[in-house]
C-alpha positions as CSV (number, residue, x, y, z in Angstrom):
1,M,140.7,91.9,66.2
2,S,138.6,94.7,67.5
3,D,135.4,92.7,66.8
4,F,136.6,89.6,68.7
5,I,134.6,88.8,71.9
6,N,136.0,86.5,74.5
7,E,133.2,84.1,75.2
8,F,134.7,83.3,78.6
9,D,134.8,86.9,79.7
10,N,132.2,87.0,82.5
11,S,132.3,90.8,82.5
12,I,130.3,90.9,79.3
13,V,126.6,90.4,80.3
14,P,123.7,91.0,77.9
15,I,121.4,93.7,79.2
16,K,117.8,92.8,79.5
17,P,115.1,95.5,79.4
18,E,113.6,96.0,82.8
19,T,109.9,95.5,82.8
20,P,108.0,96.7,86.0
21,D,106.0,94.0,87.7
22,Q,102.7,95.9,87.2
23,Y,103.1,95.7,83.4
24,V,103.4,91.9,83.1
25,K,100.5,90.2,81.4
26,L,98.6,87.4,83.2
27,E,99.9,84.7,80.8
28,D,103.5,85.9,81.4
29,A,103.2,86.2,85.2
30,T,104.8,83.7,87.5
31,L,102.1,81.7,89.3
32,I,102.8,79.7,92.4
33,K,100.8,76.5,93.0
34,R,98.1,76.6,95.6
35,D,98.7,75.4,99.2
36,L,96.5,74.0,102.0
37,D,95.5,77.5,103.2
38,T,93.3,78.0,100.1
39,F,90.9,75.2,101.1
40,P,88.1,75.4,103.7
41,D,88.9,74.3,107.2
42,F,87.0,71.1,107.1
43,L,88.8,70.0,104.0
44,K,92.2,70.9,105.5
45,D,91.4,68.8,108.6
46,K,90.4,65.8,106.4
47,A,93.5,66.1,104.3
48,F,95.7,66.3,107.4
49,D,93.9,63.2,108.9
50,K,94.7,61.3,105.7
51,Y,98.4,62.4,106.0
52,K,98.5,61.1,109.6
53,L,97.0,57.8,108.6
54,I,99.5,57.3,105.8
55,S,102.4,58.1,108.1
56,I,101.3,55.6,110.7
57,I,100.9,52.8,108.2
58,E,104.2,53.7,106.7
59,K,105.9,53.1,110.1
60,E,104.1,49.9,110.9
61,I,103.8,48.1,107.6
62,S,106.2,45.4,106.7
63,G,106.3,44.6,102.9
64,G,104.4,46.1,100.1
65,W,101.2,48.1,100.2
66,T,98.8,45.2,99.7
67,Q,95.5,44.2,101.2
68,K,97.2,41.5,103.3
69,N,99.6,44.0,104.9
70,I,97.3,47.0,105.2
71,D,94.0,45.5,106.5
72,P,95.4,44.4,109.9
73,I,96.8,47.8,110.6
74,L,93.5,49.5,109.7
75,E,91.7,47.1,112.0
76,N,93.9,48.1,114.9
77,L,93.6,51.9,114.2
78,F,89.8,52.0,113.8
79,E,88.8,49.3,116.3
80,E,86.1,50.5,118.7
81,N,86.5,54.0,117.3
82,N,83.0,54.4,115.8
83,A,84.6,55.9,112.8
84,K,84.3,54.7,109.2
85,K,87.3,52.6,108.2
86,P,88.6,53.4,104.8
87,N,89.1,50.6,102.3
88,W,92.7,49.5,101.8
89,R,92.6,50.5,98.1
90,T,91.5,54.0,99.1
91,V,94.5,54.3,101.4
92,V,96.8,53.1,98.6
93,R,95.3,55.7,96.3
94,W,95.8,58.5,98.9
95,R,99.5,57.4,99.2
96,K,100.0,57.4,95.5
97,A,98.5,60.9,95.1
98,Y,100.7,62.2,97.9
99,I,103.9,60.6,96.4
100,D,103.1,61.8,92.9
101,S,102.7,65.4,94.2
102,N,106.2,65.3,95.9
103,G,104.7,65.4,99.3
104,D,102.0,68.1,98.7
105,L,99.2,67.9,101.3
106,S,96.9,69.6,98.8
107,S,96.8,66.3,96.9
108,L,94.9,64.7,99.8
109,V,92.1,67.2,99.6
110,V,88.8,65.9,98.4
111,K,88.0,67.5,95.0
112,Q,84.3,66.5,94.8
113,H,81.9,66.3,97.7
114,K,78.6,64.5,97.9
115,M,75.6,66.3,99.3
116,G,73.0,65.0,101.7
117,N,72.9,63.2,105.0
118,R,75.3,60.3,105.3
119,T,74.6,59.6,109.0
120,K,74.6,55.9,109.6
121,R,71.6,54.4,111.4
122,I,72.6,53.2,114.8
123,D,71.3,49.8,115.9
124,G,71.4,48.3,119.4
125,D,72.8,50.2,122.3
126,E,75.6,52.1,120.6
127,F,73.8,55.4,120.7
128,F,73.2,55.1,124.5
129,F,76.8,54.0,125.0
130,D,78.0,57.1,123.3
131,K,75.9,59.3,125.5
132,A,77.3,57.6,128.6
133,L,80.8,57.9,127.2
134,E,80.3,61.7,126.9
135,R,79.4,61.7,130.6
136,F,82.5,59.7,131.4
137,L,85.0,61.8,129.4
138,D,84.6,64.8,131.5
139,A,87.0,66.9,133.6
140,K,84.9,66.1,136.7
141,R,86.2,62.5,136.2
142,P,83.0,60.5,137.1
143,K,83.4,56.8,138.0
144,V,82.7,54.0,135.5
145,T,79.8,52.9,137.7
146,T,78.2,56.4,137.4
147,A,78.5,56.3,133.6
148,Y,77.1,52.8,133.6
149,Q,74.1,53.8,135.7
150,Y,73.4,56.7,133.3
151,Y,73.7,54.2,130.4
152,K,71.1,51.9,131.9
153,D,68.7,54.7,132.8
154,L,68.8,56.0,129.2
155,I,67.9,52.6,127.8
156,M,65.2,51.9,130.4
157,I,63.5,55.2,129.5
158,A,63.8,54.4,125.8
159,N,62.3,50.9,126.3
160,E,59.3,52.3,128.0
161,N,57.9,53.3,124.6
162,V,59.1,50.2,122.7
163,V,56.5,47.6,121.9
164,E,58.7,44.9,120.3
165,G,62.4,44.3,120.3
166,E,63.6,46.1,123.4
167,I,67.1,47.7,123.3
168,P,69.5,45.3,125.0
169,V,71.5,46.3,128.1
170,I,75.1,45.0,128.4
171,S,76.5,44.0,131.7
172,Y,78.7,46.2,133.8
173,S,81.8,44.1,133.0
174,A,81.1,44.4,129.3
175,F,80.6,48.2,129.7
176,N,83.8,48.5,131.7
177,K,85.6,46.5,129.0
178,R,84.5,48.9,126.4
179,I,85.7,51.8,128.4
180,K,89.1,50.2,129.0
181,S,89.4,49.5,125.2
182,L,89.3,53.3,124.5
183,P,92.6,54.9,123.3
184,P,94.3,55.8,126.6
185,Y,95.9,59.1,125.6
186,P,92.7,60.9,124.3
187,T,90.8,59.6,127.3
188,A,93.5,61.0,129.7
189,I,93.3,64.4,127.9
190,A,89.5,64.5,128.3
191,R,89.5,63.5,132.0
192,H,92.8,65.0,133.3
193,G,94.0,67.6,130.8
194,K,96.9,67.6,128.3
195,F,99.6,68.3,130.8
196,K,98.9,65.2,132.9
197,A,98.4,63.1,129.8
198,D,101.7,64.1,128.4
199,Q,103.4,63.4,131.7
200,W,101.9,59.9,131.9
201,F,102.5,58.8,128.3
202,A,105.7,60.8,127.7
203,Y,105.7,60.6,123.9
204,C,108.4,63.3,124.1
205,G,109.8,62.0,127.4
206,S,113.3,61.3,126.4
207,H,115.9,62.9,124.1
208,I,117.2,60.5,121.4
209,P,120.5,61.7,120.0
210,P,120.2,62.4,116.3
211,T,122.4,60.5,113.8
212,R,122.7,63.2,111.0
213,I,122.4,66.9,110.5
214,L,118.9,68.5,110.3
215,E,117.4,65.3,111.8
216,R,116.5,67.3,115.0
217,V,116.4,71.1,115.1
218,E,115.3,73.2,118.1
219,I,113.7,76.6,118.0
220,D,112.9,79.1,120.7
221,H,112.6,82.8,121.6
222,T,114.3,84.9,124.2
223,P,114.7,88.6,125.0
224,L,118.4,89.5,124.8
225,D,120.0,91.0,127.9
226,L,121.2,94.0,126.0
227,I,119.8,97.5,125.4
228,L,120.5,98.8,121.9
229,L,120.3,102.2,120.2
230,D,118.2,103.4,117.3
231,D,120.3,103.7,114.2
232,E,119.4,107.3,113.4
233,L,118.1,108.8,116.6
234,L,120.8,107.2,118.8
235,I,118.4,106.7,121.7
236,P,117.9,103.5,123.7
237,I,115.1,101.4,122.2
238,G,115.2,98.5,124.7
239,R,115.9,94.8,124.5
240,P,115.2,93.0,121.2
241,Y,113.7,89.5,120.9
242,L,115.8,86.7,119.4
243,T,114.3,83.7,117.6
244,L,116.9,81.1,117.0
245,L,117.3,77.6,115.4
246,V,120.0,75.1,116.5
247,D,121.0,71.9,114.8
248,V,121.3,69.3,117.5
249,F,123.7,66.9,115.7
250,S,126.3,69.5,114.9
251,G,125.5,72.3,117.3
252,C,125.5,74.8,114.5
253,I,123.2,77.8,114.3
254,L,120.9,77.4,111.3
255,G,119.2,80.8,111.3
256,F,117.7,83.5,113.5
257,H,115.4,86.5,113.5
258,L,115.9,89.6,115.6
259,S,113.0,92.0,116.2
260,Y,111.4,94.3,118.8
261,K,108.0,92.8,118.2
262,S,106.8,90.2,120.6
263,P,107.4,86.5,119.6
264,S,104.7,85.5,117.1
265,Y,104.1,83.3,114.0
266,V,105.8,86.0,111.9
267,S,109.1,85.8,113.9
268,A,109.0,82.0,113.9
269,A,108.3,81.9,110.1
270,K,111.1,84.4,109.4
271,A,113.7,82.4,111.5
272,I,112.6,79.1,109.8
273,S,113.0,80.7,106.3
274,H,116.4,82.0,107.2
275,A,117.4,78.5,108.4
276,I,116.3,76.6,105.4
277,K,117.6,78.9,102.7
278,P,121.3,79.5,101.8
279,K,122.9,82.3,103.7
280,S,124.2,85.3,101.8
281,L,126.6,87.5,103.8
282,E,127.0,90.1,101.0
283,H,124.6,92.5,102.6
284,L,126.9,93.0,105.6
285,S,129.3,95.9,105.6
286,I,131.9,93.9,107.4
287,A,134.2,91.2,106.0
288,L,133.9,87.7,107.7
289,Q,136.7,85.1,107.7
290,N,134.4,82.1,107.0
291,D,131.1,81.2,105.2
292,W,127.9,80.1,106.7
293,P,127.1,76.8,104.9
294,C,124.3,75.6,107.2
295,Y,121.0,75.3,105.5
296,G,118.6,72.6,104.1
297,K,115.3,71.0,104.7
298,I,114.6,70.2,108.4
299,E,113.3,66.8,109.3
300,N,112.1,67.4,112.9
301,L,111.5,70.8,114.4
302,V,111.2,70.8,118.2
303,V,109.1,73.6,119.6
304,D,107.7,74.6,122.9
305,N,104.1,75.3,123.8
306,G,104.0,79.0,122.9
307,A,100.9,80.2,121.1
308,E,103.0,81.1,118.0
309,F,104.1,77.5,117.7
310,W,100.5,76.1,118.0
311,S,99.4,78.1,115.0
312,K,97.6,76.1,112.3
313,S,99.3,78.3,109.7
314,L,102.8,77.2,111.0
315,E,101.7,73.6,111.2
316,H,100.3,73.5,107.6
317,A,103.3,75.4,106.2
318,C,105.8,73.0,107.8
319,H,104.0,69.8,106.8
320,A,103.6,71.1,103.3
321,T,107.4,71.4,103.1
322,G,108.1,68.0,104.8
323,I,108.9,69.4,108.2
324,N,107.6,67.4,111.2
325,I,106.8,69.5,114.2
326,Q,107.5,67.9,117.6
327,Y,105.9,69.7,120.6
328,N,107.9,69.8,123.8
329,P,106.0,68.8,126.9
330,V,104.8,71.6,129.1
331,R,107.1,72.8,131.8
332,K,110.0,70.6,130.6
333,P,112.6,72.9,128.9
334,W,115.3,70.4,129.7
335,L,114.0,68.2,126.9
336,K,115.0,71.1,124.5
337,P,118.4,71.7,126.0
338,F,120.6,72.8,123.1
339,V,118.7,76.1,122.2
340,E,118.2,76.9,125.9
341,R,122.0,76.3,126.6
342,F,122.9,78.5,123.6
343,F,120.9,81.4,125.0
344,G,123.0,81.3,128.1
345,M,126.1,81.1,126.0
346,I,125.2,84.3,124.1
347,N,124.7,86.2,127.4
348,Q,128.0,85.0,128.9
349,C,130.3,84.9,125.9
350,F,129.0,87.6,123.6
351,L,127.0,90.1,125.5
352,S,129.0,90.3,128.6
353,E,131.6,92.7,127.2
354,I,129.1,95.0,125.4
355,P,128.1,98.2,127.4
356,G,124.3,98.2,127.8
357,K,124.0,94.6,129.0
358,T,121.2,94.0,131.4
359,F,120.8,91.2,133.9
360,S,118.0,88.6,134.0
361,N,118.1,88.7,137.8
362,I,117.3,92.2,139.0
363,L,119.5,91.7,142.1
364,E,122.6,91.4,139.9
365,K,122.2,94.9,138.6
366,E,123.2,96.7,141.8
367,E,124.2,100.3,140.8
368,Y,124.7,99.6,137.1
369,K,122.2,101.4,134.7
370,P,122.4,99.8,131.3
371,E,120.1,102.4,129.5
372,K,122.7,105.1,130.2
373,D,125.7,103.0,129.2
374,A,124.2,101.6,126.0
375,I,126.4,102.5,123.0
376,M,125.7,99.9,120.2
377,R,123.3,100.6,117.4
378,F,120.9,97.9,116.3
379,S,122.4,97.4,112.8
380,T,125.9,97.2,114.3
381,F,124.8,94.5,116.7
382,V,123.2,92.5,113.8
383,E,126.5,92.5,111.9
384,E,128.6,91.7,114.9
385,F,126.2,88.9,115.9
386,H,126.8,87.4,112.4
387,R,130.5,87.6,113.0
388,W,130.3,86.0,116.4
389,I,128.2,83.1,115.0
390,V,130.3,82.5,111.8
391,D,133.8,83.3,113.0
392,V,133.7,82.5,116.7
393,Y,131.0,80.1,117.8
394,H,131.1,77.8,114.7
395,Q,134.9,77.6,114.7
396,D,135.5,77.1,118.4
397,S,135.2,73.8,120.4
398,N,132.6,73.3,123.1
399,S,133.6,73.4,126.8
400,R,134.3,69.7,126.9
401,E,136.2,69.9,123.7
402,T,134.3,67.0,122.1
403,R,133.4,68.8,118.9
404,V,133.8,71.9,116.7
405,P,130.3,72.8,115.4
406,I,131.3,73.6,111.8
407,K,133.6,70.5,111.5
408,R,130.8,68.3,112.8
409,W,128.4,69.9,110.3
410,Q,130.9,69.2,107.4
411,Q,131.3,65.6,108.6
412,G,127.5,65.1,108.6
413,F,127.2,66.8,105.3
414,D,129.7,64.5,103.7
415,V,128.0,61.4,104.9
416,Y,124.3,62.4,104.5
417,P,123.9,65.7,102.7
418,P,120.5,67.3,103.5
419,L,117.8,67.9,100.9
420,K,117.7,71.3,99.2
421,M,114.8,73.2,97.7
422,N,114.7,74.0,94.0
423,D,113.6,77.4,92.7
424,E,109.9,76.5,92.5
425,E,109.9,75.0,96.0
426,D,111.8,78.0,97.4
427,A,109.3,80.4,95.9
428,R,106.4,78.4,97.2
429,F,108.0,78.1,100.7
430,S,108.3,81.9,100.8
431,I,104.6,82.2,100.2
432,L,103.7,79.5,102.7
433,M,105.5,81.2,105.5
434,R,103.8,84.6,105.0
435,V,100.8,85.8,106.9
436,S,97.4,85.0,105.4
437,D,94.6,87.5,105.2
438,T,91.3,88.1,103.2
439,R,90.6,91.1,101.1
440,T,87.9,92.1,98.6
441,L,88.8,92.4,94.9
442,T,87.6,95.7,93.5
443,R,87.9,97.5,90.1
444,N,91.0,99.1,91.5
445,G,92.6,96.0,92.8
446,F,93.1,95.3,96.5
447,K,93.3,97.7,99.5
448,F,95.5,96.6,102.4
449,E,96.3,99.0,105.2
450,E,95.3,102.0,103.1
451,L,97.6,101.0,100.3
452,M,96.4,99.9,96.8
453,Y,97.7,96.9,95.0
454,D,97.0,96.3,91.3
455,S,98.7,95.1,88.0
456,T,97.9,94.6,84.4
457,A,97.9,90.8,85.0
458,L,95.3,91.2,87.7
459,A,93.3,93.5,85.4
460,D,93.4,90.7,82.8
461,Y,92.1,88.3,85.4
462,R,89.2,90.6,86.2
463,K,88.4,90.8,82.4
464,H,88.3,87.1,81.8
465,Y,86.8,85.7,85.0
466,P,83.5,86.9,86.4
467,Q,83.2,87.3,90.1
468,T,80.3,86.7,92.5
469,K,79.7,88.3,95.9
470,E,81.5,85.4,97.5
471,S,84.4,84.9,95.1
472,V,85.5,88.6,95.2
473,K,86.9,87.8,98.7
474,K,90.4,86.6,98.0
475,I,93.1,85.0,100.2
476,I,96.2,87.2,100.2
477,K,99.7,86.4,101.6
478,V,101.6,89.3,103.1
479,D,105.3,89.6,104.1
480,P,105.2,91.8,107.2
481,D,108.8,92.9,106.5
482,D,108.1,94.1,103.0
483,I,104.6,95.3,102.0
484,S,105.7,96.6,98.5
485,K,103.9,93.6,97.1
486,I,101.3,90.9,98.1
487,H,100.5,87.5,96.6
488,V,96.8,86.8,95.8
489,Y,95.3,83.4,95.4
490,L,93.2,83.0,92.2
491,E,90.7,80.2,92.4
492,E,90.3,79.7,88.7
493,L,94.0,79.3,88.1
494,E,94.6,77.5,91.4
495,S,97.8,79.6,91.9
496,Y,99.1,82.7,93.6
497,L,99.8,85.9,91.6
498,E,102.2,88.6,92.8
499,V,100.6,92.0,92.8
500,P,102.7,95.1,93.5
501,C,101.7,98.3,95.4
502,T,100.6,101.0,93.0
503,E,102.2,103.8,95.1
504,T,104.2,105.7,92.5
505,T,106.4,107.6,95.0
506,G,108.2,104.4,96.1
507,Y,106.8,104.8,99.6
508,S,106.3,101.1,100.1
509,D,109.7,99.9,98.8
510,G,111.3,97.8,101.6
511,L,108.7,99.1,104.1
512,S,107.6,96.8,106.9
513,L,104.0,96.5,108.1
514,Y,104.9,97.8,111.5
515,E,106.7,100.8,110.1
516,H,103.7,101.6,107.9
517,K,101.3,101.4,110.8
518,T,103.6,103.6,112.9
519,I,103.8,106.2,110.1
520,K,100.0,106.3,109.8
521,K,99.6,106.8,113.5
522,I,102.2,109.6,113.7
523,N,100.6,111.2,110.6
524,R,97.2,111.2,112.2
525,E,98.6,112.8,115.4
526,I,100.3,115.5,113.4
527,I,97.1,116.3,111.5
528,R,95.1,116.4,114.7
529,E,97.6,118.8,116.3
530,S,97.9,121.0,113.2
531,K,94.2,121.6,113.0
532,D,92.8,124.9,114.4
533,S,89.9,123.4,116.2
534,L,88.6,126.7,117.5
535,G,88.8,128.4,114.1
536,L,87.0,125.4,112.5
537,A,84.2,125.7,115.1
538,K,83.9,129.4,114.5
539,A,83.7,128.9,110.7
540,R,81.1,126.2,111.0
541,M,79.0,128.4,113.3
542,A,79.3,131.3,110.8
543,I,78.0,129.1,108.0
544,H,75.0,128.1,110.1
545,E,74.2,131.7,111.0
546,R,74.5,132.8,107.3
547,I,72.1,130.0,106.2
548,K,69.7,131.1,108.9
549,Q,69.8,134.7,107.6
550,E,69.2,133.6,104.0
551,Q,66.2,131.5,105.2
552,E,64.7,134.6,106.9
553,V,65.2,136.7,103.8
554,F,63.6,134.1,101.6
555,I,60.6,133.8,103.8
556,K,60.0,137.6,103.8
557,S,60.4,137.7,100.0
558,K,57.2,137.6,97.9
559,T,58.8,136.1,94.8
560,K,56.9,133.1,93.5
561,A,59.0,132.3,90.4
562,K,59.4,128.7,89.3
563,L,62.6,127.0,90.2
564,T,63.3,125.7,86.8
565,A,63.0,129.1,85.2
566,V,65.2,130.7,87.7
567,K,67.8,128.0,87.3
568,K,68.0,128.5,83.6
569,Q,68.3,132.2,84.1
570,A,71.2,131.6,86.5
571,Q,72.9,129.5,83.8
572,I,72.6,132.4,81.3
573,A,73.8,134.9,83.8
574,D,76.8,132.7,84.6
575,V,76.3,132.5,88.4
576,S,79.5,130.8,89.6
577,N,82.4,131.3,92.1
578,T,84.4,133.0,89.3
579,G,81.5,135.0,87.9
580,K,78.8,137.0,89.6
581,G,76.5,135.7,92.4
582,S,73.1,137.0,91.2
583,I,70.8,136.7,88.2
584,K,69.9,140.4,88.4
585,V,70.5,142.1,85.0
586,P,71.8,145.7,85.0
587,E,69.2,148.2,83.9
588,I,70.1,149.8,80.5
589,E,67.5,152.3,79.4
590,S,68.5,152.4,75.8
591,I,68.0,148.7,75.3
592,Q,65.1,147.7,77.5
593,P,62.3,149.6,79.2
594,K,62.5,150.2,83.0
595,R,60.8,147.5,85.1
596,S,59.0,148.3,88.3
597,N,60.4,145.2,90.1
598,I,62.1,141.8,89.6
599,S,58.8,139.9,89.6
600,D,57.9,141.3,86.2
601,V,61.2,140.3,84.7
602,L,60.9,136.8,86.1
603,D,57.3,136.5,84.7
604,D,58.4,137.5,81.2
605,W,61.3,135.2,81.4
606,E,59.1,132.3,82.4
607,D,56.7,133.0,79.5
608,E,59.6,133.0,77.0
609,V,61.0,129.7,78.4
610,E,57.6,128.0,78.2
611,A,57.1,129.2,74.7
612,F,60.5,127.9,73.7
613,E,59.8,124.5,75.2
């Protein structure tokens, strides 16, 4: 019975040998499929245009994707647009490639490109109309009559040199009709600016209540009205920035990111990643009463007009994972009310009782000094913020008592469960949300912020694939919160390869990019302060003086020995820092006759060397 093993005993787990990442061969390494960032910008833009066209047709088409149903839609989209209309079969082929790739925008990138000039010859007055149109679509907002006069003047000057077949001039009414047939929204942007155009057309002008969870999710940043302490130094470090995502249907918090760095693409990407992935609360040192089951693929992400949200990297990453970004109109925060309201709730219901709370309005502070009363460490606040979200906010009803967030989430989940990412999609999404950069591949791997990254798999890649001056520049993806490894895009394999840091001391383990830069800065300051600048200056001057003295001695010397002969004599005499410093041989009367001076010795030595050679 002693040899019997209970196969249902989960405590018995086979131990696998641990293999460091840097010793994995290229054929055994995990490669992640390429994304849109790896293509040139003009190919990205074309692929994104195809995606937009497919999306528009998908909304307007009724029936199957046939020529009868597609051609009328294409005619409407490209009418008077001076753009080449794609064939309906081409559009169907784009859609099929997009569907077969499970919604990967990379499938819409052109793989082969024809060279040469494809500019179509312009007949009639189209060229001159375009010139007049450029004059009309200007922020100075000239009148149609002014643009028409410019159009007529251009053709009149051109016809002056035409012998036969003069260029026709359309009437003012026809010219005005062409102007009015232009798409109104782009025209308004060119003449009045985006703010006015959005006001007039109001494509985000009203908030439509969602019908399911993750249909509409709002994201925003705010500085918390609370001063926290450093975990180790216990000194005030100021107010952190909170990036937060709220599900509008249930009111549940999907994810957040807390940092002292100003809002950026990194903070937005971190918060979105936290929202989409399952929440693990095991890393917390406190026990919570409930779970945090809110995660899944977001359908529509509502953002404001911050620079971090207008990033192309964020736009490409979201669309590659099926997230539609909806930009809120400028100066209209009331169209993104849920996340704005939640920020106020945090300040009133959670931060109000914590010493160190600040006030948004300086007049409310009176005699209170939060920096002196701050008592909560940063890590403690993060844990208690988790507790407040999971055990308080999600479990309590709203002020009107119309819903309990976690109950509403569960109801929506039972009716229409959101999509989840598999392991491959999860790994690729993590890469997509990281910061892109370009570095040169060398014989020692990659150098990023004074740290080296290399592995045996990357060494195998260098052995098998020759590199040119252009191809050695590789796209890398960096996680700013953990620089212990990077992901490198390899063109020949069309995939990303994980490359660890070669620092053997474990310095980079769990190290953030901000911490690394701070450490480097402090280290430079310490080295500068530890240097004896005056002593270094005196030593350098002493070296210069000694060299000057040696030069004077040499000039006064009458020795004319050849340099090669003297150098060989110095080798035999063992002139070194551990030996002696001169080639002079001690005089021993019993072995060699007395010489009158060193010149005779050098002459004899030179003769012997030449005879030997």
